[in-house]
MISEVEX-706776 format. One record per atom (N, C-alpha, C, CB): residue in one letter; residue number from 0; atom name; x, y, z. Coordinates in steps of 0.05 Angstrom, whole numbers, plus 5000, padded with zeros to 4 digits. Glycine has a CB too. Layout:
 resn resi name   c1   c2   c3
    a  NUM   CA    X    Y    Z
...
***
This chain:
 resn resi name   c1   c2   c3
    m    0    N 6587 4767 0810
    m    0   CA 6584 4751 0787
    m    0    C 6610 4749 0772
    m    0   CB 6562 4762 0769
    s    1    N 6614 4727 0759
    s    1   CA 6638 4723 0743
    s    1    C 6634 4734 0715
    s    1   CB 6646 4693 0742
    g    2    N 6655 4740 0701
    g    2   CA 6654 4748 0674
    g    2    C 6640 4727 0656
    g    2   CB 6681 4755 0663
    r    3    N 6646 4702 0662
    r    3   CA 6634 4680 0647
    r    3    C 6603 4680 0650
    r    3   CB 6645 4653 0656
    s    4    N 6593 4685 0674
    s    4   CA 6564 4687 0679
    s    4    C 6552 4710 0664
    s    4   CB 6559 4689 0709
    v    5    N 6565 4733 0664
    v    5   CA 6555 4756 0650
    v    5    C 6554 4751 0620
    v    5   CB 6572 4781 0656
    l    6    N 6575 4738 0610
    l    6   CA 6576 4731 0581
    l    6    C 6552 4713 0574
    l    6   CB 6602 4717 0574
    a    7    N 6546 4694 0591
    a    7   CA 6524 4676 0586
    a    7    C 6497 4691 0585
    a    7   CB 6523 4654 0607
    v    8    N 6494 4710 0603
    v    8   CA 6469 4726 0603
    v    8    C 6466 4741 0577
    v    8   CB 6469 4746 0627
    f    9    N 6487 4754 0568
    f    9   CA 6485 4769 0543
    f    9    C 6482 4752 0518
    f    9   CB 6508 4788 0540
    q   10    N 6494 4728 0519
    q   10   CA 6491 4710 0497
    q   10    C 6462 4701 0495
    q   10   CB 6510 4685 0500
    s   11    N 6448 4699 0518
    s   11   CA 6420 4692 0518
    s   11    C 6403 4714 0505
    s   11   CB 6410 4685 0546
    f   12    N 6413 4738 0504
    f   12   CA 6400 4761 0491
    f   12    C 6408 4763 0461
    f   12   CB 6407 4787 0505
    g   13    N 6423 4743 0451
    g   13   CA 6430 4743 0423
    g   13    C 6457 4754 0416
    g   13   CB 6410 4757 0408
    f   14    N 6473 4763 0436
    f   14   CA 6500 4772 0430
    f   14    C 6518 4749 0425
    f   14   CB 6511 4789 0454
    e   15    N 6538 4753 0407
    e   15   CA 6557 4732 0401
    e   15    C 6585 4743 0405
    e   15   CB 6554 4722 0371
    v   16    N 6604 4725 0413
    v   16   CA 6631 4734 0417
    v   16    C 6643 4742 0390
    v   16   CB 6648 4711 0430
    q   17    N 6652 4767 0389
    q   17   CA 6664 4778 0365
    q   17    C 6695 4774 0365
    q   17   CB 6657 4808 0362
    s   18    N 6707 4781 0388
    s   18   CA 6736 4778 0391
    s   18    C 6743 4779 0421
    s   18   CB 6750 4801 0376
    q   19    N 6768 4773 0426
    q   19   CA 6778 4774 0453
    q   19    C 6806 4785 0453
    q   19   CB 6777 4747 0468
    k   20    N 6812 4804 0470
    k   20   CA 6839 4814 0473
    k   20    C 6846 4813 0502
    k   20   CB 6842 4844 0461
    g   21    N 6865 4796 0509
    g   21   CA 6871 4792 0537
    g   21    C 6847 4780 0550
    g   21   CB 6879 4819 0551
    s   22    N 6838 4792 0572
    s   22   CA 6815 4780 0586
    s   22    C 6788 4794 0579
    s   22   CB 6819 4783 0616
    h   23    N 6790 4813 0560
    h   23   CA 6765 4828 0552
    h   23    C 6753 4816 0527
    h   23   CB 6772 4857 0547
    v   24    N 6727 4809 0530
    v   24   CA 6713 4796 0508
    v   24    C 6694 4816 0496
    v   24   CB 6697 4771 0518
    k   25    N 6695 4819 0470
    k   25   CA 6677 4837 0455
    k   25    C 6653 4821 0445
    k   25   CB 6692 4852 0432
    l   26    N 6629 4829 0453
    l   26   CA 6605 4817 0443
    l   26    C 6591 4835 0423
    l   26   CB 6586 4810 0467
    r   27    N 6577 4823 0404
    r   27   CA 6564 4840 0384
    r   27    C 6538 4825 0375
    r   27   CB 6582 4846 0360
    r   28    N 6518 4841 0368
    r   28   CA 6494 4831 0355
    r   28    C 6484 4853 0337
    r   28   CB 6472 4822 0376
    l   29    N 6467 4846 0318
    l   29   CA 6454 4866 0301
    l   29    C 6427 4873 0314
    l   29   CB 6450 4855 0272
    g   30    N 6421 4899 0315
    g   30   CA 6396 4908 0326
    g   30    C 6374 4905 0305
    g   30   CB 6398 4937 0335
    p   31    N 6349 4912 0313
    p   31   CA 6326 4909 0295
    p   31    C 6328 4925 0269
    p   31   CB 6301 4917 0310
    t   32    N 6343 4947 0270
    t   32   CA 6346 4963 0245
    t   32    C 6373 4958 0232
    t   32   CB 6343 4993 0252
    g   33    N 6387 4938 0240
    g   33   CA 6413 4931 0228
    g   33    C 6437 4944 0240
    g   33   CB 6412 4938 0200
    e   34    N 6433 4960 0261
    e   34   CA 6457 4973 0274
    e   34    C 6472 4952 0291
    e   34   CB 6448 4997 0292
    r   35    N 6498 4956 0292
    r   35   CA 6515 4938 0308
    r   35    C 6513 4947 0337
    r   35   CB 6544 4938 0298
    q   36    N 6508 4928 0355
    q   36   CA 6507 4933 0383
    q   36    C 6531 4918 0396
    q   36   CB 6480 4924 0396
    t   37    N 6548 4933 0410
    t   37   CA 6573 4921 0420
    t   37    C 6575 4925 0450
    t   37   CB 6597 4933 0406
    l   38    N 6584 4904 0464
    l   38   CA 6589 4906 0492
    l   38    C 6617 4893 0497
    l   38   CB 6567 4891 0509
    t   39    N 6632 4903 0516
    t   39   CA 6657 4892 0524
    t   39    C 6656 4882 0553
    t   39   CB 6681 4912 0520
    i   40    N 6662 4857 0557
    i   40   CA 6659 4845 0583
    i   40    C 6687 4834 0592
    i   40   CB 6638 4822 0583
    p   41    N 6697 4842 0615
    p   41   CA 6721 4830 0625
    p   41    C 6715 4802 0635
    p   41   CB 6734 4848 0648
    n   42    N 6730 4783 0626
    n   42   CA 6726 4755 0633
    n   42    C 6742 4748 0658
    n   42   CB 6733 4736 0609
    h   43    N 6734 4760 0681
    h   43   CA 6749 4756 0706
    h   43    C 6733 4737 0724
    h   43   CB 6753 4783 0720
    p   44    N 6746 4724 0743
    p   44   CA 6732 4706 0761
    p   44    C 6710 4719 0776
    p   44   CB 6752 4693 0780
    e   45    N 6714 4745 0784
    e   45   CA 6693 4760 0797
    e   45    C 6695 4789 0788
    e   45   CB 6695 4757 0828
    l   46    N 6672 4800 0780
    l   46   CA 6671 4828 0771
    l   46    C 6665 4846 0795
    l   46   CB 6650 4831 0749
    d   47    N 6679 4869 0796
    d   47   CA 6673 4889 0816
    d   47    C 6645 4899 0812
    d   47   CB 6694 4912 0814
    t   48    N 6632 4907 0834
    t   48   CA 6605 4917 0832
    t   48    C 6602 4940 0814
    t   48   CB 6595 4925 0860
    g   49    N 6621 4959 0815
    g   49   CA 6620 4983 0797
    g   49    C 6623 4975 0768
    g   49   CB 6641 5002 0805
    t   50    N 6640 4955 0762
    t   50   CA 6644 4946 0735
    t   50    C 6618 4934 0724
    t   50   CB 6667 4926 0733
    l   51    N 6606 4917 0740
    l   51   CA 6581 4904 0732
    l   51    C 6559 4925 0728
    l   51   CB 6572 4883 0754
    r   52    N 6558 4945 0745
    r   52   CA 6538 4966 0742
    r   52    C 6542 4981 0716
    r   52   CB 6539 4986 0766
    a   53    N 6567 4987 0709
    a   53   CA 6574 5001 0684
    a   53    C 6566 4984 0660
    a   53   CB 6604 5008 0683
    i   54    N 6570 4958 0661
    i   54   CA 6563 4940 0639
    i   54    C 6533 4940 0635
    i   54   CB 6573 4911 0645
    i   55    N 6518 4939 0657
    i   55   CA 6489 4939 0656
    i   55    C 6479 4966 0644
    i   55   CB 6476 4934 0684
    r   56    N 6491 4988 0653
    r   56   CA 6483 5014 0643
    r   56    C 6489 5016 0613
    r   56   CB 6499 5037 0658
    q   57    N 6511 5005 0604
    q   57   CA 6518 5005 0576
    q   57    C 6498 4987 0560
    q   57   CB 6547 4994 0571
    a   58    N 6491 4964 0571
    a   58   CA 6473 4946 0558
    a   58    C 6444 4957 0556
    a   58   CB 6472 4919 0572
    a   59    N 6437 4975 0575
    a   59   CA 6411 4987 0575
    a   59    C 6405 5004 0550
    a   59   CB 6407 5004 0601
    r   60    N 6426 5010 0535
    r   60   CA 6422 5024 0510
    r   60    C 6408 5005 0490
    r   60   CB 6448 5034 0498
    y   61    N 6411 4979 0493
    y   61   CA 6401 4960 0474
    y   61    C 6379 4942 0485
    y   61   CB 6424 4942 0465
    i   62    N 6378 4938 0511
    i   62   CA 6360 4919 0523
    i   62    C 6344 4934 0545
    i   62   CB 6375 4894 0536
    a   63    N 6318 4929 0547
    a   63   CA 6301 4943 0567
    a   63    C 6312 4937 0595
    a   63   CB 6272 4934 0564
    m   64    N 6312 4958 0611
    m   64   CA 6323 4955 0638
    m   64    C 6308 4934 0655
    m   64   CB 6322 4982 0653
    d   65    N 6282 4931 0651
    d   65   CA 6267 4910 0667
    d   65    C 6277 4882 0659
    d   65   CB 6237 4913 0662
    e   66    N 6284 4878 0634
    e   66   CA 6295 4852 0626
    e   66    C 6322 4847 0639
    e   66   CB 6297 4850 0595
    l   67    N 6338 4868 0640
    l   67   CA 6365 4866 0652
    l   67    C 6362 4861 0682
    l   67   CB 6382 4891 0647
    q   68    N 6344 4875 0695
    q   68   CA 6340 4872 0724
    q   68    C 6332 4843 0731
    q   68   CB 6320 4892 0734
    n   69    N 6316 4831 0714
    n   69   CA 6308 4803 0719
    n   69    C 6332 4784 0719
    n   69   CB 6288 4794 0698
    r   70    N 6353 4791 0705
    r   70   CA 6376 4773 0702
    r   70    C 6398 4780 0723
    r   70   CB 6388 4775 0674
    f   71    N 6400 4805 0731
    f   71   CA 6422 4814 0748
    f   71    C 6415 4821 0776
    f   71   CB 6435 4837 0735
    y   72    N 6390 4826 0783
    y   72   CA 6383 4835 0810
    y   72    C 6364 4815 0822
    y   72   CB 6371 4863 0810
    t   73    N 6366 4811 0848
    t   73   CA 6347 4794 0862
    t   73    C 6330 4810 0881
    t   73   CB 6362 4772 0878
    n   74    N 6308 4800 0888
    n   74   CA 6290 4814 0907
    n   74    C 6296 4804 0935
    n   74   CB 6260 4810 0900
    g   75    N 6320 4806 0943
    g   75   CA 6327 4795 0969
    g   75    C 6341 4814 0985
    g   75   CB 6343 4772 0968
***
């Protein structure tokens, strides 16, 4: 997956671009209790499998894993 695709997935979960430094984009949203939820996504043409796995693991702190799996994994 590309960084742009991953950004689009998280934007659909309500994250907004907060800032960008180089190729790394910082996304942020407010959680249900007002806490800031932050993710950093490298905006590369193709993300390494390990990098994508780490992003998903980080996002699982804020988003249910079954919702993430529907967007990132296929049954194939």
